[in-house]
Residue, then its C-alpha position, 0 to 999 in steps of 0.5 A: m500500500k502507498y501509505l502505512a495505515t496508522l491510527f494515532l490514538l491517545t492510548g497508543i498507536l494501532c496499525l490498520p490495514q483497512y485505512e491508509n494514513i488516517q488520524s483519529l480525531s480524539g484527544v485534547e489536541s483537537r482542531i478544526v483547520g483553517g476555519q473561522i472563529a464562531k460568534p458566541h451562541q452561533f451554534p447553540y446545539t454544539v456541546g463541549i465534552r470534557l472526558i475524564r478517562q482512566k487507563d492502568g489506574v491513571e486518570y487523564t482528561s481529553w476533549c470531544g465535541g457533541s450535539l444536543i439532540s434532545n434536552r436529555a441526549v447528546l450525540t457524539a463519536g463512539h471512540c470518545m467513550r473509550n476509557t471514559v469514566r465520566v464527562l463534563l458537558h459544557f453548554v453555552c461554551h465559546n472559550r472552552w477554558d473560560k469557566t466564568e463565561p456568562n450563561r455557561v452550564t456544566i453538567e457532570v454525567g457518569k459512565k452508566n449514562f453512556i450508550v455506545h453503539p453495540d457494533f462499534k469497532y474501535e480498531y476501524l472506527y465502524n459504527d462510531i457513534a454514542l449517546i450521553m444521556i443527561p438524567d435530569g436533562v438540560t434547560l433549553s433556551d435561546k442559547i441552548q438548543i436542539v439540532n434536528l436529526p435527519r428525516r427518514r426520507q432525507g435526500p442525497l447528501e452528496n455535493l451539498m455544503a455542510i458546516a462542521s464546528g468544534w474547538g481546535k487548532a487553526g492549522y497543523k502544528i499550531g497550538a490548540s485553539e481555545i475558541l469554538r471554530f467552524v468550517q464549510l465542507k462539501v459532502v462527496d461520494n464515499d469513493q473519494c475517500g479512497n485513500f482510507g480504503t473502502l468506506k462503509p455506507e454508514q460513513l460519510c466523506c467530505d472533500g479535503h481539497g482546500p485549506k479547511s478541514t477537521c483534523e486530529g480532534d473535534s471528535g464527535g462534533p457536528l456536521v450540519l446542513q442549513e435548511s432553506d428555513g434556516s434550521k439545522t439538520l445533523i448529518g455527520l459526526t466527526s470521526f477521522g481524517a489524515y494524520t497531518c491534515e494535508d489538504e489532499y485528504p478528505m475527512v470521514f464522518t459517521r453518517v447519522t441517517s444510518f443510525l436513526d432507528w438506534i437513536s430513536k430506540n435509545t432516546d424515544i426521539q420521534i424521527r421525522d418522515 
């Protein structure tokens, strides 16, 4: 194969024969490359997730993104839950390090409230999706809002422009950003992610050409469509991309439309036709 198939994770390095030159998007070194700084409250459904993890008796922390899909449920990537024993969910979070931000709401949730897809494959990031259930819910407001799930009859996504948001770096080898950022990405046919091998239908590919991408973090963060009425529809969860964020490599997301029944079963959310 042209490139060594590698997946760098917080817990070590795995060799993956299926994918070439890929980078898990987990960890505190999260970044959206080349995007714009979001305005406060621009993405009221985006949740900052501080992960408290344990491995071999050692506790450490890292960061993922998520999407509020009901007042009791946050959707994120399955690999964000690996070794995670509890999380701090940050709502109305613009500067992730500023605990004094006005209107910030932080909720701690334990492991018993995590639901990872039963067919999640950590080695290959198949079915890379999980739910974090909020036992007492979060109070919705103009600053904390739910993002729509896709319709059951959602049309083709290819060639549509979507928006990814998350906390991250402005570029490769640049320090982690404190501020929520976003990028516009074009959804393309899965064949265009050929550098990573053959994607499954449950995965979604976005064009990596140009100076904007998700990279080495922002795991679990939302990829949304803006509908004609101004509403937002969640179509993807950031999963993985190229190790060094080169612009010739596309990005791979978990395709939300493939998991609507699983989401509905575990949350009682009614899926729109």
